[in-house]
N, C-alpha and C positions, 0 to 999 in steps of 0.2 A: 503492498498499499502504502506509493509516494506522494510526499508532502506537493501539491499543488504553493505554487511559488506567481502572487502577481506584485508585481510595480507598477502602478498608476500614476501614470508622470502626467502633466499640462501639453503631448504631444504625444505621446507614443506611449500606447501599453506594452508589458513584455512582461511572456505568461511562460511558464514550461513545469519541471519538476525540481527536485531542490537532488542536488549530486548530481546535475551535467553540466559543465560546461557553458554551455550556447541555451539563452529562452525559445524552447521551441515558438514560439510568433510575438510577433513585432508587427500591430502594427498603429495608424493612427490615432490617438485617442479622438475617435470626432461619433459625431451624430448627426446621422439628414432626417430631413424629414418634408415630403411636398411642400413647395415653397405655398402650392395657388391647388385646385381641385383641378382638375382636367391639362394640366400638367407637360402630362407625355400621355401618348398612348401605354396603355398594361399598368402604371403604373397609381393599387393604390393608394387613396387621400390619407388614410389612414398605416402606411407602412411607414418603419423604420430601422432605417437601412446604416450601417455598420461598418466602424475597422476602414477597410480600403472599400466599399463597396461602398461609402457612403463620399469616402475620395474618388472615385471617376464619374460620378454622376452629382458632385458638384454643382456646375452650373444648374440641374433642378431640386435642389435643394438650399432650405434651411438648416445654413450646417452651425452646430453648436459645438464647444471641449466644455464638458461640465468638472475642469477643470479648471482652478486658472492662480495661480498664483502658485502653489503645489496645492491648496484646499479644496475640499470638492462644495463646488458653488448648484449644481442642480442633482440630486439624485436621486430622480426618475432620471437620468440618462446616464447614471454611474451606471444603474440599472439594467443597465442593456445593455451597458458595455460587458461586466461582468455578464450578463447572461452571453454577450457570444462569446466571451473568451473561452466562459466550462461549457459553451456545444460547440458553438462551431469552430474554435480553434484547438482547444483539449482533447476536448469530444473527451468526456470525462461523464464518471454518476458522483456528482460532489460527495454526496452521502457516504462515500466512502475512503472521500480523504481529506484525509487535517491541511489545511492549507497556512501559508505564510504570509502573507501582507507588508510596503510596504505603507511609509505610513509620513512623510516630512516634517521635518524639524522637532517646530513646535507647534504641533498639530493638536486643533483644542479638545479639550474634552470631550464634548459635544459630538465632532467629528466621527471621533473613534466610538465612538460610547451609536452611534447610530448605527454606524460601519458595523460591528458586533451586529447589532440587530439584524441586518441586510444578507452578516451571510448564515445567523444562526437560524431564521427567521426566516428570510426566501427562500435562499436555496440548502440549505442542512445540508450542512458540511460537521463533522462530530467535534473538529477541535480546530480553532486559530491559535494565532500568532502575527499581534503587526507589536514590527520594532524600526528605530525611521531608520531612513535613508545611507545614513550617516555612519550608522552604527552599524549593519550590515556589508557596508564594503570596506571597513576597518576585518571586519573576521571571517570576506575572503581574503583578507591576506595572513592568515594567521597573527591576529595585532589585535590584543582587547581597552590600548589609552593609546591613545593618538588623536590627530586630527586631520580629516576627515571636509572632504572642500567639493562639496556637492549642486556643480554647475546645472540648473534645469532651463526649462525654454523658455521663463519670462520670472524666475529667481534664483539667490544661489547660497551658499549655505554655507562657512565652516562652522564644523563640530569640532570643538571639545570634548571627545570622550574619556576614559578613566575604570580603569576594571571591569566594562561593560556597560557603564551605566552616563545616559548624554550628559555636560555640564550644562544644560538646559537656559541658565543663566550667564553664562559666558559665549551660547551661538552669534555670530556675525549673521545678517543680513544683507544680501544685498540684488538690487532689482537692473540691474547689470549683469544679461545674464544668455545664455547659450544664441539666442533671437536676435542679442545686439552684436553678439561678438560672429552669425553669419550675414549682417546682415552688413556688416561694413568688410567681413571678406566680397562676402561678392562684389558690392563698390566700387573695393578695389582690383579687383579683378576688370570690372568696367570698365573702370577709366587707362586699362595698361591691352584695354579693348578686342578682350573674348566676352565671349557673345553664350549663354548660355539659358537653359528655360531649371528652372527650380520649386523643388513638390514643399508644399501645397501652395 
């Protein structure tokens, strides 16, 4: 019974199984719903598209990202992402696996409680564990003490950790993050005459 590991980021969702070197699935953490009834032939107005399918149909959909600045802001859409993760990407029976979830470094207690309720009551997992991304990064390097730098899509954190415990009072947060770095690199390449398409 392998432990399911899910890292819900603001831009991508990564999911797989503990003990594997890489995630089994990485997909855009986006949820799309038709912009208007009858906008495209064959598109049900109540349809919900998640991940790569939502990305492919972006022109026809109103697309949202349920996680903003590291925190879940739309719980209905997050439920769609998790349903897609467990059923379509991993193809698991949730009742047969424990789950490990990552969370933002300063995730509010209320968010953790909502996620716990969803994992147990909606998806029926038998066991779960939640830990800050920075602490898990240190664990994966064989360390329990250190400083982890987590650069996400739109927020960055430095997280000091001592013997496996995050020192929350010492966390540093910056809104200079991955999107800013990509925008800067993209502009630099454009200035040098390179042309390319960027997802999404």
